[in-house]
N, C-alpha and C positions, 0 to 999 in steps of 0.2 A: 045545497046549492052551489052551484060554481061561481067562484070570486068573478071580478069582470077584469078585463083585461089590464093588464098594468099599464101606466103611464109611460110612453116610448121615452127614451132617454136616449143620447147617444154611446154610452159605455153597454146599455141593453142592445141597442142596435147593432152593435159592433160585435158580441157575443151571438147574437141571433145570425147575423152574414157568416161569421166563422162557422156555426154548425150548420147552416144549411150548405155550406162548403165543403164540410164532411160528409155530409148526406148525398149530395150530388157526386162527389168523386166515388163515393164506395156502393152508387148506387148498383151497379150490374154485378156485383158481388153478391151483394144482399138478395137482390130481387130472385136470384136462383132458388133462394129457400124459401119464397112464397109460396102458397097452394095455388091451385088452379084459379087464374083470375087476380091475382094478387097482385103478380107484378104492374096490371095495369094500375090496381090503386094506388101501389107503392109510387109510380112515374108520376100520377097526378096529384099525390100528396106532397112529394120532394119539390117538383118541378112549376108546378102550377099554381100550387097553395102554400107554397113557402115553408113546407113543412110543418103546417097544421090540420090536422084532422077532423072533418067533420063527423059527427055520428055514423053515418052511412058506413066511413072509412073505417072506423075503430071496428065496428062489427065485423068488418071482412078481412081486417091485416093485424089489429091492435095484438090478440094473443100470440102470434106468429114474431112480431116485432121482440115484444116481451120475453117470448123465448130464444130467440136470436140475445138479447140482450142480459141473458143469464146464462148463456151457454160458451163462455170464451175459447173453451178447449175442441168446440166443434167447430168453429171456425173463427179466429180470432179478426179478421178486417169486416164482416158482417156483427160481431159482436159492437164493435166500435163505432160502426155505422149506424145501429139501429138503438144504440144509447143517445147517441147525439140526436137524432130524428125525435126519440123520446122525450130528451130533455128540451128541445126545441119546441114543441107539442106543447108540453109543459110551462112553460115560460110564456107561450102565447094564449093558454087557456084553451088550448083545444079539447078532443074529446077522449084524449088519454085519460085512465083512471089507475098507472100504476104507481107504485110507490117507490120511488126511485131513492129515499132514505135506504129500503131496503138492500139495495143494489149497492150502493155506496158501502155499507159495512163489510157486505159480503166480499166484493168484489175490487176494492178501490186500488189494488197493489197491480191486477191486471191490467187498468186501465194505461199504467206507465208503460206497458208494452208498446204501445202503439207509438208510430212515428212524433217527431216532436210536436209538428203543429196541431195532429189529430191529439196527443195528450194534452197539450196546453190548452185547446180548446174545451174538452171536457171537463177539464179541470175550472176552467174558466164557466162554465156551465152550471156546472154543481155549486159555485160558490154563487152565483147569480139565484139559483131555485133558493136557497137561503137567504139571500138581500131580499127579495122579493115574498119574504115568508110565505113559501110553498113549502111542498116537502123535500125535504133535504137537509142533508148532514149539518147539527152545528160544528162549526168551526172545520170545516169540509178539507181543507187544501194546504197543504205543505207551498211557502210561496215559491219557492224555486222552480219548482213543480208546473207552476201555472206560465211558464215564459218559455215562449217559445225558439229563443236565441240564448247563448250564452253569454252572460252580462260584459263578460271582461273580454272576451272576443269582441262583440260589438263595439265597444269603447276602442279596443285596437285599431278596428276598420274606420271609426269614426275620425279618432286623432291624425291617423295617417291621412286621411284626405285633408283634414285641416291644413296637416304639415307640409304636404305636397303644396301649395300655395308657392308659387317662383317668390322673390323679391320683388321682382314689376309688380305682381298683382299685390303683394301686399301693399304695395306704395300705393296702387289703386285705391285700395279700401282705405286708405288713411286720408286720401287726398278729399273724404267727403268732410274733413274738419277743414275749417280755415287755417291760413298759413300760421297762426300765432299757434294751433297746439296740433299741427299734424306731424311734428317731431314726437310729441310726448305720447300720442297715438300709436307712432309706429314702433317706438321702444317698447310700450306698455304690451304691444299686440306680440310682438317677437317674444317676450317675457312669456307670456302666456303659451304661444309655441312649442317654445323649448321648457316650459314645464308642463303643469298638468292638462291645461289645453281647458281648464275649467274657468269660466269667466267670471263668476262670481267671487273667484277668489283673488281677482285681482282689481276689487271694487267696482262701483255701478257705473262709471263714465268712462275711463281709458282702460281698453280699448275699446269696451263694449258700444259706448255710442256709435262709433265707425260698423263693428262689425253686424250691429243690427241696422243699420243703412242697408249695406249692402246686400245683407240676406234678404231682403224685402223687394230687391231688382232683380228678378230672373234674367235682366240682360247684363249682371254684371259680371267681367271676369273671375269675382271672388265670391258668386252666388252660393254655390255648392259647399267650398271651403268654410264660408260663412253660415251657413245654414248647419252644417255639421258642428260647429262650434256652439250654437245657441242649443244644438240637441244634445250635446256633451252636458251643457249647461243644467239641461232642465231634465235629465238622469240623476243629475247628482242633487239638485234640489228640489226634487218631486214637481218641476215646473211649476215651483211658486210663486212665478208670475206671470205664468199662465201664457208665456212666450211662444212656445209650439204648438198649445191649445189653438191661439190664435193662429198661428201659421197654417197650420194644417187647415183650419176654415177657411182663411182666403189665399191658401196657398198649394193646395193638395193636387190638381191637376198639372201644376207645374212639376212637383215632384214625381210624378209618375212619368214624365216626360224625360226626365234626365238620362244621360248613357248609362247603363248597367252597371258598370263599375263605382258608380256614386248610387245612383237612384237603390241599389240593392241594401246598400248599408243603412241609410237614410230612411228609406221604410221601414228596416227593421226596427232601426230606434225608434220610429214612432210608434210601430207596435209595440215596442218594450214598454213606452211610457202607458200604453193603455192596460197592459199584463201587470205594470208593478202596482198601479194605482188606481185603485176600485173605483176612485171617482174622478178621474181624468175625462175632463169634458170640452172638447169643442164644440162649436154651436151653440154655447150659453144663451140663454133668450130665446131661441128658437123654439116653433109650437112642436108637438109630435108630429103633427101633419108636414110641417116643413122638413123635418128631419127625416122621415121615410120617403120624401118626394126627393129632396135636393142634398141630404148629407153625403159625405163622400167616405165609403169604410174604408178600414185599412186594409189592404190585400196583403197575404201572404208574399212576402220579397222571392221573387223569382229571376234569374237571368232573362 
């Protein structure tokens, strides 16, 4: 008997979105390896059914997908795309019946040959298979292979965004405090920016209070720099206070509209949180139906 479809959560929704992106991007090359009539079925599965096969689809293309997913030397791109599609189908309890544990055991090193977004997506997908108690490898993925972006480079870019705030912008941030404490916030902010840029290393109040306020006001001149500071702290602390989870839930659309030189590192940083921490969870308390209809998944950062 087939298991019922797993309860949707943001982490699963995010992984499925990434797998669908990989499948959609690689569709053209994979479709050339399908049997007569198979291209139309593949198109329907990928673009109309969110990478979930029905029994009739599986009868038409499943054997060919499995063949592609076991033949990296034949064509690396279709190998990776077929794997992404089969993982997505299993996560959604589609009609696929392949044993992906065997794929992992035999081909794990070949997945590392893909571009970093594809490689990280497949690693996350295999990890989710294990987490949802389906066929999947035990302790499947080295942590560093689950990341799209290099963490050190990413944090360097975020620190640069924060440190590029002018003295005037820093004054405007600290103006959120009353005149009695604005000076203390200003000195603390300067120390933070000259140091690690990790807010939690400087206490819970100075300059965290004013940085938080500026990061919640998209019209504020310090919005981007303070968002970078909040994100750096979230990466360092595993988002222990869910500051970035809350901000993604409330302000994802704002982040996506930032100018490219700021948007790309911030979106990459949010993706890093998802990839680092198995249960990073924006949209807490939302129903599965609300998640599917309204939640904003984290795109791959592009200029």
